C-alpha positions as CSV (number, residue, x, y, z in Angstrom):
1,M,6.4,-11.8,12.9
2,K,9.4,-10.3,12.6
3,L,10.8,-9.5,9.1
4,E,14.0,-12.0,9.2
5,E,11.2,-14.8,9.9
6,I,8.7,-13.5,7.2
7,I,12.1,-14.0,5.4
8,K,12.9,-17.3,6.4
9,L,8.8,-18.4,6.1
10,E,9.2,-16.7,2.3
11,N,12.6,-18.7,1.6
12,L,10.7,-22.3,2.3
13,R,9.6,-23.2,-0.7
14,Q,11.1,-26.8,-1.0
15,E,7.7,-28.8,-2.0
16,K,5.7,-28.1,-5.2
17,S,2.9,-27.5,-3.5
18,Q,4.8,-24.9,-1.6
19,Q,5.9,-23.2,-4.2
20,S,2.0,-21.8,-5.4
21,T,1.2,-20.8,-1.5
22,V,0.4,-17.8,-0.4
23,H,1.6,-17.0,3.2
24,L,-1.5,-14.0,4.4
25,L,0.2,-12.7,7.5
26,K,-2.6,-10.3,9.7
27,E,-0.5,-7.2,11.0
28,G,-3.3,-5.4,12.9
29,S,-6.0,-4.8,10.9
30,F,-4.4,-5.8,7.2
31,Y,-3.1,-8.5,5.7
32,H,0.2,-8.4,4.2
33,A,2.0,-10.9,1.6
34,H,5.4,-10.4,1.0
35,D,8.2,-11.1,-1.3
36,W,7.2,-15.2,-2.9
37,S,3.8,-14.5,-2.0
38,A,3.4,-11.3,-3.4
39,W,4.7,-12.3,-6.6
40,L,2.0,-14.7,-6.9
41,M,-0.6,-12.3,-5.7
42,V,0.7,-10.2,-8.6
43,K,1.6,-12.6,-10.8
44,F,-2.1,-14.9,-10.6
45,P,-4.1,-12.4,-9.7
46,M,-7.4,-13.5,-8.0
47,C,-9.7,-9.8,-8.5
48,E,-9.8,-7.5,-10.9
49,K,-8.9,-4.8,-8.5
50,P,-4.5,-4.2,-8.8
51,L,-2.6,-4.4,-6.1
52,N,-0.3,-1.7,-4.8
53,V,3.0,-3.2,-4.3
54,T,5.5,-1.7,-2.1
55,A,9.1,-2.6,-2.1
56,K,12.1,-1.2,0.2
57,R,15.8,-1.8,0.1
58,L,17.0,-2.7,3.6
59,K,20.2,-1.7,5.4
60,D,21.8,-5.0,4.2
61,G,20.7,-4.4,0.2
62,Y,17.7,-6.6,0.8
63,I,14.4,-5.9,-1.1
64,E,11.2,-6.3,0.9
65,A,8.2,-6.2,-1.3
66,F,4.8,-6.6,0.0
67,V,1.4,-5.7,-1.2
68,G,-1.8,-5.6,1.5
69,F,-5.1,-5.2,2.2
70,P,-7.5,-5.0,5.2
71,C,-8.7,-7.8,7.0
72,S,-12.7,-6.9,6.6
73,S,-12.0,-7.0,2.6
74,I,-10.4,-10.5,2.2
75,E,-13.3,-11.7,-0.7
76,K,-12.8,-8.8,-2.7
77,Y,-9.2,-9.8,-3.2
78,I,-9.0,-13.8,-2.5
79,P,-12.5,-15.1,-3.5
80,N,-13.4,-18.3,-2.3
81,D,-14.6,-19.5,-5.7
82,G,-12.8,-22.8,-5.9
83,S,-9.5,-21.7,-7.2
84,V,-7.9,-21.4,-3.6
85,E,-7.8,-23.4,-0.7
86,F,-7.8,-21.8,2.6
87,K,-5.8,-23.1,5.4
88,P,-5.8,-21.5,8.5
89,A,-2.1,-22.2,10.2
90,S,-2.2,-19.9,13.5
91,D,-3.7,-16.7,14.6
92,T,-2.0,-14.4,12.5
93,M,-1.4,-16.2,9.3
94,I,-3.3,-18.2,6.7
95,D,-1.6,-19.9,4.1
96,V,-3.8,-19.9,0.7
97,V,-3.0,-22.8,-1.9
98,L,-3.6,-21.4,-5.7
99,L,-5.1,-24.0,-7.0
100,N,-4.9,-22.3,-10.9
101,A,-1.7,-20.8,-10.7
102,D,0.4,-22.9,-13.3
103,L,4.3,-22.4,-12.7
104,G,4.7,-25.4,-15.2
105,E,7.5,-27.3,-14.9
106,A,9.8,-24.5,-12.8
107,T,12.2,-25.5,-10.6
108,E,12.5,-23.3,-7.2
109,E,15.8,-22.1,-8.5
110,D,13.7,-20.8,-11.6
111,I,10.5,-19.0,-9.5
112,R,13.4,-17.7,-6.7
113,R,15.1,-15.8,-9.8
114,Q,11.9,-14.7,-11.3
115,V,10.9,-13.3,-8.0
116,D,14.2,-11.6,-7.5
117,E,14.2,-10.1,-11.0
118,W,10.6,-8.8,-10.2
119,K,11.6,-7.1,-6.7
120,E,14.2,-5.5,-8.8
121,S,12.4,-4.3,-11.1
122,L,9.9,-2.4,-8.8
123,P,10.0,0.8,-7.9
124,L,12.1,1.5,-4.2
125,Q,9.6,3.3,-1.6
126,E,12.4,6.3,-0.4
127,G,12.2,6.6,3.3
128,K,12.6,9.7,5.4
129,K,15.9,9.7,5.5
130,Q,16.7,9.6,1.8
131,R,13.9,12.2,1.1
132,R,15.5,14.8,3.4
133,E,19.5,14.4,2.1
134,D,17.4,15.2,-1.3
135,R,16.4,18.3,0.3
136,E,19.5,18.9,1.7
137,V,21.5,18.6,-1.3
138,A,18.6,20.9,-3.4
139,E,18.9,23.5,-0.8
140,A,22.3,23.6,-0.6
141,A,22.7,23.9,-4.6
142,P,24.1,27.2,-5.6
143,R,21.5,29.5,-6.5
144,I,21.7,31.4,-9.6
145,V,21.6,35.4,-8.7
146,R,21.2,38.3,-11.6
147,F,23.1,40.9,-11.3
148,S,20.2,43.6,-12.1
149,D,18.9,41.8,-8.8
150,V,21.8,42.7,-6.7
151,I,21.3,46.4,-7.7
152,A,17.9,45.8,-7.2
153,R,18.8,45.6,-3.7
154,I,21.0,47.6,-3.3
155,V,19.1,51.2,-4.5
156,A,16.0,49.6,-2.2
157,M,18.0,49.9,0.7
158,P,17.8,52.4,3.1
159,L,20.8,53.4,4.0
160,E,20.0,56.9,5.4
161,D,17.8,55.0,8.3
162,M,20.3,52.1,9.0
163,S,23.7,52.3,11.2
164,P,26.9,51.6,9.7
165,R,26.9,48.2,10.4
166,E,23.4,47.3,9.5
167,A,24.5,48.5,6.0
168,W,27.6,46.6,6.2
C-alpha cells in the first residue's frame, strides 16, 4: 500500500467506532501502524513492552509516524484477551478495535489535534541526506591552528631532501 493510501485510510475516521480502530498493515514480515493507529497503540498500550515510534518529515512537510513489530510476534503486542476485536480487512491489513479505549466525548477534530500534537512532539529520524549535510558542515568548519604546531611542522621538514617546489 502506498503512503498516500495509508494517509487517506488513517484520515477516514468519521464514525465513532473507527476512532478506536488500529489499522495494522502487513509490510514484508512486519505489521505497521501509522499516524492515528500508531497514536492509539502508544496511548492505549496493550502490552508491557514499549513500542518504538519512528517519525519522519516528508518532502511536503507532513510528519509520518509509525510503530511496527514482527508478524510472528503479534500475540506479544496485541494479546487476544477480550480487550480487542480482530477484523481481517484483507490479506495485507487487519483492523484491531480497541474495546477498552476510552476516548470520552472527544470529536474527530479533537482527536486529530491530539494525534498531530503527539506527532509534532516526536523526535524526527534523520535521513541520509541530512546526516551527509551535517557531516559536510562539520568538515567545512575552520580548524584552530596553533602557532606552535606550525613552527613544529616547519622545523620537522627535511628541507635538505626536498626540491624547491616540494618545499613551497
